[in-house]
SEGUFI-505672 format. One record per residue: x, y, z of N, C-alpha, C in turn; residue number from 1. Coordinates in nm, 3 decimals, m for minus. Layout:
BEGIN
X, Y, Z, X, Y, Z, X, Y, Z, NUM
...
***
This chain:
BEGIN
m1.706, 2.722, m5.755, m1.787, 2.835, m5.815, m1.780, 2.947, m5.724, 1
m1.781, 2.940, m5.602, m1.766, 3.055, m5.508, m1.621, 3.042, m5.440, 2
m1.577, 2.919, m5.406, m1.473, 2.913, m5.303, m1.332, 2.940, m5.394, 3
m1.314, 2.850, m5.488, m1.167, 2.838, m5.552, m1.128, 2.955, m5.626, 4
m1.233, 3.025, m5.696, m1.199, 3.118, m5.812, m1.113, 3.223, m5.760, 5
m1.139, 3.286, m5.622, m1.067, 3.394, m5.597, m0.946, 3.371, m5.511, 6
m0.905, 3.224, m5.474, m0.782, 3.178, m5.412, m0.670, 3.230, m5.494, 7
m0.672, 3.267, m5.617, m0.554, 3.299, m5.678, m0.492, 3.439, m5.632, 8
m0.594, 3.525, m5.558, m0.546, 3.622, m5.508, m0.421, 3.588, m5.396, 9
m0.443, 3.465, m5.318, m0.341, 3.443, m5.213, m0.203, 3.428, m5.266, 10
m0.202, 3.387, m5.364, m0.061, 3.349, m5.411, 0.038, 3.474, m5.426, 11
m0.028, 3.564, m5.451, 0.062, 3.683, m5.494, 0.043, 3.814, m5.406, 12
m0.064, 3.798, m5.306, m0.082, 3.904, m5.230, 0.030, 3.978, m5.151, 13
0.119, 3.892, m5.118, 0.237, 3.959, m4.988, 0.315, 4.043, m5.091, 14
0.330, 4.015, m5.211, 0.418, 4.088, m5.297, 0.376, 4.241, m5.311, 15
0.266, 4.265, m5.254, 0.213, 4.409, m5.278, 0.251, 4.479, m5.146, 16
0.301, 4.417, m5.054, 0.345, 4.439, m4.916, 0.422, 4.558, m4.917, 17
0.446, 4.654, m4.821, 0.548, 4.749, m4.803, 0.533, 4.897, m4.854, 18
0.418, 4.895, m4.934, 0.377, 5.031, m4.990, 0.229, 5.047, m4.988, 19
0.182, 5.161, m4.966, 0.042, 5.169, m4.921, m0.025, 5.144, m5.078, 20
m0.148, 5.078, m5.065, m0.239, 5.061, m5.189, m0.252, 5.184, m5.254, 21
m0.284, 5.284, m5.168, m0.317, 5.412, m5.224, m0.239, 5.481, m5.309, 22
m0.092, 5.410, m5.302, 0.033, 5.464, m5.387, 0.039, 5.394, m5.514, 23
m0.043, 5.293, m5.536, m0.039, 5.231, m5.645, m0.048, 5.308, m5.780, 24
0.049, 5.316, m5.876, 0.017, 5.409, m6.011, m0.091, 5.372, m6.075, 25
m0.132, 5.487, m6.165, m0.243, 5.448, m6.279, m0.347, 5.398, m6.214, 26
m0.379, 5.410, m6.091, m0.532, 5.355, m6.052, m0.596, 5.504, m5.988, 27
m0.711, 5.510, m6.021, m0.797, 5.632, m5.984, m0.869, 5.573, m5.841, 28
m0.820, 5.622, m5.735, m0.868, 5.584, m5.613, m0.980, 5.696, m5.570, 29
m1.093, 5.657, m5.515, m1.144, 5.744, m5.428, m1.134, 5.733, m5.296, 30
m1.116, 5.845, m5.243, m1.058, 5.857, m5.108, m1.175, 5.869, m5.001, 31
m1.165, 5.793, m4.903, m1.281, 5.803, m4.809, m1.275, 5.937, m4.730, 32
m1.375, 5.990, m4.669, m1.495, 5.951, m4.677, m1.567, 5.960, m4.811, 33
m1.645, 5.861, m4.858, m1.738, 5.891, m4.966, m1.832, 5.776, m4.972, 34
m1.935, 5.776, m5.065, m2.032, 5.672, m5.092, m1.997, 5.645, m5.237, 35
m2.006, 5.503, m5.269, m1.981, 5.453, m5.385, m2.074, 5.343, m5.436, 36
m2.072, 5.341, m5.573, m2.159, 5.243, m5.633, m2.092, 5.092, m5.663, 37
m2.160, 4.978, m5.638, m2.094, 4.855, m5.659, m2.183, 4.806, m5.760, 38
m2.144, 4.827, m5.896, m2.181, 4.757, m6.013, m2.334, 4.767, m6.026, 39
m2.395, 4.884, m5.978, m2.542, 4.921, m5.995, m2.629, 4.851, m5.913, 40
m2.584, 4.772, m5.814, m2.652, 4.663, m5.747, m2.667, 4.712, m5.599, 41
m2.566, 4.775, m5.554, m2.539, 4.811, m5.404, m2.458, 4.942, m5.383, 42
m2.467, 5.016, m5.291, m2.385, 5.107, m5.240, m2.303, 5.067, m5.136, 43
m2.182, 5.136, m5.104, m2.083, 5.093, m4.989, m2.037, 5.262, m4.944, 44
m2.038, 5.248, m4.817, m1.989, 5.380, m4.759, m1.832, 5.352, m4.739, 45
m1.739, 5.441, m4.802, m1.585, 5.437, m4.770, m1.531, 5.508, m4.646, 46
m1.505, 5.476, m4.545, m1.463, 5.543, m4.443, m1.353, 5.636, m4.467, 47
m1.320, 5.711, m4.356, m1.196, 5.787, m4.373, m1.062, 5.734, m4.401, 48
m1.064, 5.613, m4.322, m0.915, 5.527, m4.336, m0.900, 5.459, m4.471, 49
m0.975, 5.461, m4.544, m0.984, 5.360, m4.675, m0.993, 5.443, m4.793, 50
m0.942, 5.355, m4.898, m0.973, 5.401, m5.038, m1.051, 5.320, m5.116, 51
m1.098, 5.341, m5.227, m1.186, 5.247, m5.307, m1.130, 5.252, m5.458, 52
m1.143, 5.145, m5.534, m1.099, 5.151, m5.656, m1.228, 5.086, m5.736, 53
m1.278, 5.148, m5.859, m1.400, 5.109, m5.922, m1.361, 4.971, m6.007, 54
m1.459, 4.912, m6.076, m1.450, 4.798, m6.146, m1.336, 4.796, m6.241, 55
m1.302, 4.892, m6.314, m1.180, 4.875, m6.418, m1.050, 4.865, m6.356, 56
m1.041, 4.949, m6.255, m0.921, 4.980, m6.199, m0.897, 4.857, m6.101, 57
m1.007, 4.770, m6.039, m0.987, 4.649, m5.968, m0.941, 4.551, m6.063, 58
m0.981, 4.541, m6.179, m0.945, 4.447, m6.264, m0.788, 4.469, m6.307, 59
m0.737, 4.605, m6.312, m0.616, 4.638, m6.313, m0.522, 4.577, m6.222, 60
m0.557, 4.594, m6.108, m0.479, 4.555, m5.985, m0.505, 4.397, m5.971, 61
m0.607, 4.320, m6.002, m0.597, 4.176, m6.015, m0.462, 4.127, m6.127, 62
m0.457, 4.212, m6.227, m0.353, 4.177, m6.331, m0.217, 4.204, m6.273, 63
m0.204, 4.311, m6.211, m0.081, 4.336, m6.137, m0.052, 4.221, m6.021, 64
m0.144, 4.185, m5.978, m0.097, 4.084, m5.876, m0.104, 3.944, m5.917, 65
m0.112, 3.931, m6.072, m0.096, 3.785, m6.120, m0.213, 3.721, m6.159, 66
m0.329, 3.793, m6.114, m0.471, 3.725, m6.142, m0.523, 3.747, m6.261, 67
m0.609, 3.658, m6.294, m0.689, 3.671, m6.430, m0.814, 3.773, m6.396, 68
m0.862, 3.877, m6.454, m0.957, 3.946, m6.404, m1.078, 3.840, m6.474, 69
m1.187, 3.841, m6.397, m1.310, 3.775, m6.421, m1.431, 3.837, m6.495, 70
m1.406, 3.974, m6.482, m1.511, 4.075, m6.530, m1.642, 4.057, m6.438, 71
m1.619, 4.008, m6.317, m1.731, 4.017, m6.221, m1.686, 4.130, m6.111, 72
m1.559, 4.173, m6.123, m1.524, 4.283, m6.014, m1.583, 4.395, m6.037, 73
m1.647, 4.444, m5.912, m1.708, 4.582, m5.918, m1.639, 4.689, m5.815, 74
m1.539, 4.634, m5.744, m1.489, 4.725, m5.648, m1.386, 4.658, m5.579, 75
m1.302, 4.744, m5.518, m1.193, 4.714, m5.434, m1.175, 4.822, m5.309, 76
m1.178, 4.775, m5.183, m1.123, 4.859, m5.085, m0.993, 4.824, m5.042, 77
m0.910, 4.941, m4.977, m0.783, 4.905, m4.931, m0.757, 4.999, m4.810, 78
m0.680, 4.988, m4.718, m0.634, 5.090, m4.642, m0.556, 5.195, m4.683, 79
m0.545, 5.307, m4.622, m0.444, 5.423, m4.659, m0.321, 5.396, m4.586, 80
m0.320, 5.325, m4.487, m0.205, 5.327, m4.398, m0.096, 5.239, m4.472, 81
0.042, 5.270, m4.467, 0.123, 5.212, m4.536, 0.179, 5.067, m4.486, 82
0.151, 5.065, m4.345, 0.178, 4.918, m4.270, 0.060, 4.827, m4.278, 83
m0.039, 4.856, m4.352, m0.138, 4.757, m4.368, m0.147, 4.704, m4.518, 84
m0.151, 4.565, m4.517, m0.153, 4.513, m4.667, m0.272, 4.453, m4.700, 85
m0.393, 4.450, m4.635, m0.504, 4.390, m4.664, m0.584, 4.450, m4.780, 86
m0.640, 4.382, m4.862, m0.748, 4.439, m4.956, m0.885, 4.351, m4.938, 87
m0.998, 4.406, m4.967, m1.122, 4.355, m4.989, m1.180, 4.377, m5.138, 88
m1.192, 4.261, m5.194, m1.252, 4.260, m5.345, m1.390, 4.224, m5.339, 89
m1.474, 4.314, m5.417, m1.610, 4.290, m5.441, m1.642, 4.242, m5.577, 90
m1.696, 4.141, m5.594, m1.774, 4.075, m5.704, m1.891, 4.053, m5.716, 91
m1.981, 4.098, m5.845, m2.111, 4.048, m5.819, m2.130, 3.956, m5.946, 92
m2.225, 3.863, m5.912, m2.250, 3.739, m5.985, m2.395, 3.754, m6.008, 93
m2.449, 3.788, m6.117, m2.581, 3.801, m6.172, m2.619, 3.657, m6.212, 94
m2.654, 3.571, m6.105, m2.701, 3.432, m6.139, m2.834, 3.413, m6.135, 95
m2.902, 3.500, m6.056, m3.052, 3.492, m6.018, m3.060, 3.478, m5.868, 96
m3.183, 3.458, m5.828, m3.205, 3.426, m5.682, m3.156, 3.299, m5.631, 97
m3.062, 3.298, m5.517, m3.017, 3.179, m5.461, m3.067, 3.128, m5.355, 98
m3.152, 3.020, m5.371, m3.227, 2.978, m5.266, m3.152, 2.921, m5.162, 99
m3.186, 2.921, m5.032, m3.106, 2.895, m4.920, m3.164, 2.773, m4.845, 100
m3.252, 2.678, m4.932, m3.299, 2.584, m4.869, m3.207, 2.468, m4.797, 101
m3.084, 2.473, m4.877, m2.981, 2.363, m4.835, m2.885, 2.401, m4.730, 102
m2.924, 2.520, m4.652, m2.843, 2.579, m4.547, m2.790, 2.486, m4.436, 103
m2.870, 2.371, m4.425, m2.849, 2.280, m4.328, m2.762, 2.155, m4.353, 104
m2.713, 2.174, m4.503, m2.657, 2.054, m4.563, m2.507, 2.092, m4.604, 105
m2.461, 2.183, m4.540, m2.319, 2.235, m4.572, m2.201, 2.129, m4.508, 106
m2.149, 2.068, m4.608, m2.061, 1.936, m4.575, m1.930, 1.997, m4.591, 107
m1.874, 2.051, m4.465, m1.735, 2.125, m4.463, m1.617, 2.034, m4.531, 108
m1.618, 1.909, m4.502, m1.502, 1.828, m4.539, m1.528, 1.814, m4.688, 109
m1.637, 1.770, m4.751, m1.644, 1.751, m4.883, m1.596, 1.886, m4.970, 110
m1.666, 2.012, m4.910, m1.630, 2.134, m4.945, m1.487, 2.156, m4.960, 111
m1.412, 2.131, m4.851, m1.254, 2.178, m4.840, m1.179, 2.081, m4.948, 112
m1.229, 1.958, m4.963, m1.157, 1.879, m5.055, m1.180, 1.916, m5.186, 113
m1.283, 1.980, m5.217, m1.320, 2.038, m5.355, m1.231, 2.152, m5.384, 114
m1.231, 2.244, m5.278, m1.137, 2.358, m5.286, m1.014, 2.315, m5.312, 115
m0.941, 2.217, m5.243, m0.818, 2.196, m5.260, m0.786, 2.154, m5.389, 116
m0.859, 2.061, m5.459, m0.846, 2.007, m5.595, m0.870, 2.126, m5.686, 117
m0.937, 2.213, m5.663, m0.958, 2.329, m5.757, m0.833, 2.423, m5.755, 118
m0.782, 2.432, m5.630, m0.656, 2.514, m5.609, m0.543, 2.442, m5.680, 119
m0.524, 2.322, m5.669, m0.416, 2.241, m5.715, m0.418, 2.245, m5.884, 120
m0.555, 2.259, m5.916, m0.563, 2.271, m6.071, m0.518, 2.430, m6.112, 121
m0.543, 2.493, m6.045, m0.525, 2.652, m6.051, m0.373, 2.659, m6.051, 122
m0.295, 2.577, m5.976, m0.145, 2.589, m5.957, m0.069, 2.598, m6.113, 123
m0.139, 2.524, m6.212, m0.100, 2.496, m6.350, m0.104, 2.631, m6.402, 124
m0.190, 2.733, m6.392, m0.184, 2.865, m6.437, m0.101, 2.954, m6.364, 125
m0.067, 2.914, m6.229, 0.006, 3.007, m6.159, 0.152, 2.989, m6.216, 126
0.192, 2.828, m6.250, 0.320, 2.806, m6.291, 0.340, 2.878, m6.415, 127
0.259, 2.892, m6.507, 0.280, 2.947, m6.624, 0.310, 3.092, m6.604, 128
0.257, 3.158, m6.519, 0.270, 3.313, m6.482, 0.403, 3.331, m6.410, 129
0.472, 3.209, m6.368, 0.583, 3.216, m6.291, 0.528, 3.269, m6.141, 130
0.416, 3.226, m6.084, 0.382, 3.270, m5.968, 0.398, 3.133, m5.887, 131
0.447, 3.145, m5.758, 0.455, 3.025, m5.655, 0.329, 2.955, m5.647, 132
0.322, 2.819, m5.648, 0.206, 2.739, m5.618, 0.147, 2.770, m5.493, 133
0.033, 2.736, m5.466, m0.065, 2.782, m5.364, m0.125, 2.634, m5.325, 134
m0.116, 2.608, m5.172, m0.180, 2.497, m5.131, m0.270, 2.529, m5.019, 135
m0.393, 2.491, m5.016, m0.470, 2.510, m4.895, m0.452, 2.429, m4.789, 136
m0.428, 2.467, m4.670, m0.398, 2.394, m4.546, m0.523, 2.356, m4.467, 137
m0.622, 2.431, m4.472, m0.761, 2.422, m4.383, m0.841, 2.519, m4.375, 138
m0.912, 2.508, m4.286, m1.033, 2.602, m4.251, m0.977, 2.714, m4.154, 139
m0.982, 2.828, m4.169, m0.971, 2.926, m4.061, m1.101, 2.953, m3.983, 140
m1.205, 2.954, m4.075, m1.348, 2.946, m4.008, m1.427, 2.869, m4.093, 141
m1.497, 2.794, m4.051, m1.586, 2.686, m4.094, m1.696, 2.759, m4.161, 142
m1.745, 2.713, m4.298, m1.867, 2.781, m4.342, m1.983, 2.781, m4.256, 143
m2.048, 2.897, m4.258, m2.168, 2.915, m4.155, m2.251, 3.018, m4.247, 144
m2.395, 3.002, m4.222, m2.497, 3.094, m4.285, m2.579, 3.164, m4.177, 145
m2.601, 3.290, m4.191, m2.684, 3.369, m4.117, m2.810, 3.406, m4.194, 146
m2.916, 3.325, m4.179, m3.019, 3.316, m4.241, m3.122, 3.470, m4.222, 147
m3.071, 3.560, m4.111, m3.126, 3.680, m4.100, m3.074, 3.792, m4.197, 148
m2.958, 3.788, m4.216, m2.865, 3.862, m4.298, m2.840, 3.811, m4.445, 149
m2.871, 3.695, m4.441, m2.851, 3.619, m4.582, m2.707, 3.616, m4.632, 150
m2.604, 3.613, m4.519, m2.475, 3.634, m4.551, m2.420, 3.475, m4.512, 151
m2.320, 3.423, m4.633, m2.254, 3.314, m4.613, m2.120, 3.334, m4.594, 152
m2.052, 3.294, m4.467, m1.927, 3.331, m4.450, m1.829, 3.204, m4.423, 153
m1.716, 3.207, m4.467, m1.600, 3.114, m4.421, m1.475, 3.165, m4.476, 154
m1.363, 3.116, m4.414, m1.233, 3.168, m4.426, m1.146, 3.026, m4.449, 155
m1.033, 3.042, m4.538, m0.940, 2.946, m4.575, m0.817, 2.987, m4.540, 156
m0.722, 2.873, m4.503, m0.601, 2.909, m4.468, m0.513, 2.840, m4.583, 157
m0.387, 2.913, m4.640, m0.336, 2.857, m4.740, m0.179, 2.889, m4.717, 158
m0.096, 2.812, m4.792, 0.064, 2.862, m4.775, 0.120, 2.834, m4.924, 159
0.198, 2.930, m4.978, 0.252, 2.912, m5.103, 0.396, 2.860, m5.093, 160
0.457, 2.825, m5.191, 0.588, 2.733, m5.208, 0.694, 2.820, m5.123, 161
0.684, 2.961, m5.106, 0.774, 3.048, m5.037, 0.784, 3.022, m4.889, 162
0.657, 2.934, m4.838, 0.623, 2.953, m4.685, 0.548, 3.055, m4.629, 163
0.500, 3.137, m4.710, 0.418, 3.257, m4.662, 0.278, 3.211, m4.636, 164
0.227, 3.222, m4.530, 0.086, 3.193, m4.499, m0.014, 3.308, m4.524, 165
m0.106, 3.281, m4.577, m0.244, 3.374, m4.592, m0.369, 3.317, m4.578, 166
m0.470, 3.414, m4.530, m0.582, 3.361, m4.516, m0.660, 3.454, m4.615, 167
m0.782, 3.385, m4.644, m0.883, 3.414, m4.738, m1.012, 3.401, m4.688, 168
m1.066, 3.531, m4.637, m1.201, 3.549, m4.579, m1.298, 3.594, m4.661, 169
m1.406, 3.519, m4.673, m1.501, 3.525, m4.772, m1.667, 3.532, m4.707, 170
m1.714, 3.655, m4.781, m1.878, 3.661, m4.721, m1.950, 3.663, m4.884, 171
m2.044, 3.579, m4.857, m2.141, 3.597, m4.982, m2.273, 3.664, m4.938, 172
m2.287, 3.778, m5.002, m2.412, 3.849, m4.954, m2.521, 3.822, m5.064, 173
m2.638, 3.759, m5.022, m2.736, 3.713, m5.123, m2.820, 3.827, m5.140, 174
m2.862, 3.831, m5.289, m2.925, 3.944, m5.319, m3.060, 3.900, m5.413, 175
m3.149, 3.969, m5.474, m3.261, 3.935, m5.548, m3.225, 3.871, m5.669, 176
m3.133, 3.935, m5.745, m3.090, 3.882, m5.862, m2.943, 3.821, m5.894, 177
m2.889, 3.775, m5.757, m2.761, 3.726, m5.749, m2.696, 3.736, m5.619, 178
m2.570, 3.734, m5.616, m2.513, 3.764, m5.489, m2.373, 3.829, m5.507, 179
m2.317, 3.889, m5.393, m2.203, 3.979, m5.388, m2.093, 3.902, m5.318, 180
m1.991, 3.876, m5.394, m1.895, 3.798, m5.322, m1.787, 3.912, m5.267, 181
m1.768, 3.884, m5.137, m1.672, 3.984, m5.085, m1.571, 3.915, m5.024, 182
m1.428, 3.954, m5.063, m1.317, 3.857, m5.035, m1.214, 3.944, m4.958, 183
m1.161, 3.924, m4.823, m1.070, 3.990, m4.760, m0.944, 3.882, m4.778, 184
m0.840, 3.950, m4.811, m0.698, 3.854, m4.816, m0.601, 3.953, m4.725, 185
m0.535, 3.861, m4.624, m0.435, 3.922, m4.544, m0.363, 3.804, m4.500, 186
m0.256, 3.829, m4.420, m0.193, 3.745, m4.344, m0.258, 3.683, m4.222, 187
m0.260, 3.564, m4.189, m0.348, 3.501, m4.069, m0.303, 3.576, m3.939, 188
m0.172, 3.614, m3.911, m0.136, 3.697, m3.810, m0.171, 3.831, m3.793, 189
m0.219, 3.890, m3.888, m0.281, 4.030, m3.882, m0.433, 4.043, m3.895, 190
m0.498, 3.910, m3.920, m0.629, 3.912, m3.942, m0.719, 3.979, m3.815, 191
m0.672, 3.934, m3.702, m0.735, 3.983, m3.580, m0.742, 4.153, m3.589, 192
m0.648, 4.214, m3.650, m0.636, 4.357, m3.652, m0.733, 4.399, m3.783, 193
m0.722, 4.318, m3.893, m0.775, 4.375, m4.011, m0.918, 4.337, m4.018, 194
m0.974, 4.242, m3.940, m1.113, 4.203, m3.973, m1.218, 4.297, m3.907, 195
m1.186, 4.349, m3.806, m1.290, 4.473, m3.744, m1.288, 4.571, m3.844, 196
m1.183, 4.609, m3.926, m1.205, 4.728, m4.018, m1.278, 4.700, m4.132, 197
m1.263, 4.554, m4.181, m1.352, 4.495, m4.282, m1.497, 4.494, m4.247, 198
m1.522, 4.461, m4.090, m1.659, 4.453, m4.065, m1.735, 4.595, m4.075, 199
m1.633, 4.701, m4.040, m1.671, 4.816, m4.062, m1.717, 4.858, m4.203, 200
m1.644, 4.822, m4.287, m1.664, 4.832, m4.442, m1.798, 4.775, m4.476, 201
m1.813, 4.647, m4.430, m1.924, 4.570, m4.477, m2.058, 4.635, m4.420, 202
m2.039, 4.681, m4.287, m2.169, 4.739, m4.220, m2.229, 4.861, m4.292, 203
m2.140, 4.915, m4.399, m2.183, 5.020, m4.482, m2.258, 4.959, m4.612, 204
m2.246, 4.847, m4.630, m2.267, 4.769, m4.766, m2.440, 4.762, m4.742, 205
m2.510, 4.811, m4.877, m2.662, 4.795, m4.885, m2.676, 4.777, m5.018, 206
m2.776, 4.667, m5.031, m2.830, 4.661, m5.167, m2.928, 4.778, m5.189, 207
m2.912, 4.812, m5.320, m3.012, 4.937, m5.366, m3.161, 4.892, m5.353, 208
m3.245, 4.985, m5.369, m3.401, 4.945, m5.356, m3.412, 4.861, m5.456, 209
m3.512, 4.738, m5.439, m3.534, 4.660, m5.521, m3.437, 4.540, m5.560, 210
m3.323, 4.550, m5.493, m3.225, 4.448, m5.531, m3.185, 4.356, m5.398, 211
m3.250, 4.375, m5.311, m3.226, 4.291, m5.188, m3.296, 4.160, m5.196, 212
m3.217, 4.069, m5.123, m3.294, 3.937, m5.094, m3.434, 3.925, m5.059, 213
m3.481, 3.999, m4.967, m3.605, 4.012, m4.936, m3.712, 4.064, m5.010, 214
m3.663, 4.124, m5.122, m3.746, 4.168, m5.234, m3.784, 4.066, m5.360, 215
m3.745, 3.962, m5.347, m3.768, 3.863, m5.430, m3.908, 3.845, m5.460, 216
m3.971, 3.836, m5.575, m4.109, 3.795, m5.608, m4.107, 3.704, m5.705, 217
m4.214, 3.590, m5.706, m4.213, 3.485, m5.795, m4.226, 3.538, m5.947, 218
m4.149, 3.489, m6.038, m4.103, 3.525, m6.161, m3.985, 3.569, m6.182, 219
m3.928, 3.612, m6.059, m3.787, 3.642, m6.082, m3.689, 3.545, m6.138, 220
m3.602, 3.551, m6.191, m3.492, 3.454, m6.235, m3.435, 3.386, m6.096, 221
m3.427, 3.252, m6.098, m3.361, 3.170, m5.985, m3.253, 3.097, m6.035, 222
m3.153, 3.104, m5.953, m3.035, 3.035, m5.983, m3.037, 2.897, m6.001, 223
m2.955, 2.842, m6.064, m2.959, 2.694, m6.105, m2.898, 2.607, m6.003, 224
m2.851, 2.687, m5.892, m2.777, 2.606, m5.786, m2.817, 2.695, m5.647, 225
m2.786, 2.613, m5.546, m2.820, 2.661, m5.413, m2.704, 2.713, m5.329, 226
m2.735, 2.733, m5.223, m2.641, 2.809, m5.104, m2.496, 2.735, m5.111, 227
m2.516, 2.605, m5.091, m2.374, 2.516, m5.091, m2.268, 2.546, m5.196, 228
m2.338, 2.544, m5.321, m2.265, 2.553, m5.441, m2.172, 2.684, m5.443, 229
m2.215, 2.779, m5.355, m2.130, 2.913, m5.356, m1.992, 2.881, m5.270, 230
m1.980, 2.783, m5.183, m1.863, 2.769, m5.132, m1.791, 2.641, m5.198, 231
m1.844, 2.568, m5.277, m1.781, 2.469, m5.330, m1.685, 2.510, m5.455, 232
***
């Protein structure tokens, strides 16, 4: 639900390397510094070093990279620098208020196996598109939840049939009416350099007034599943 869906990014991400994301044709980039809207739910500050693509352009880029757009995409941040390949994809899921009562029941082994199975199933679609199969090799960072920020974080390592290794770093930011999925894709060897930049981007993320997790009131729609399902 939350884990395997965006793994498709990993299989084709490296094909975009070698040219600045900001040079991708037919994409309307908002160049930082700027403040942008994320699906009417949140705002994001885009720094001087970054560019932002809105919802429709993010879906175009997903298709260019061999992924199927899910219509949950609300934006994408990428570096301006030509020697950096990472991207961060934002997707909003209006599933209702996700309770975190099960935060102490995260079974990392069962979750990893479920993601592996889902990824292998997704390889059937990748094969149809002529994209190399993708295989999850393990955790880069095991799932953990910050009850103060209401952020659920984990990172997966994977390798495609060409031998290229990639890491999928995930953050789920819980809100009043659903959650924002934030996915960083990069090479493992480059994550130490790219993650601080992504942390900088996320530091400027804010739910709009009335949309934050803390503003839940009885009577609001509640999700049919809890926190653990966002990783599974």
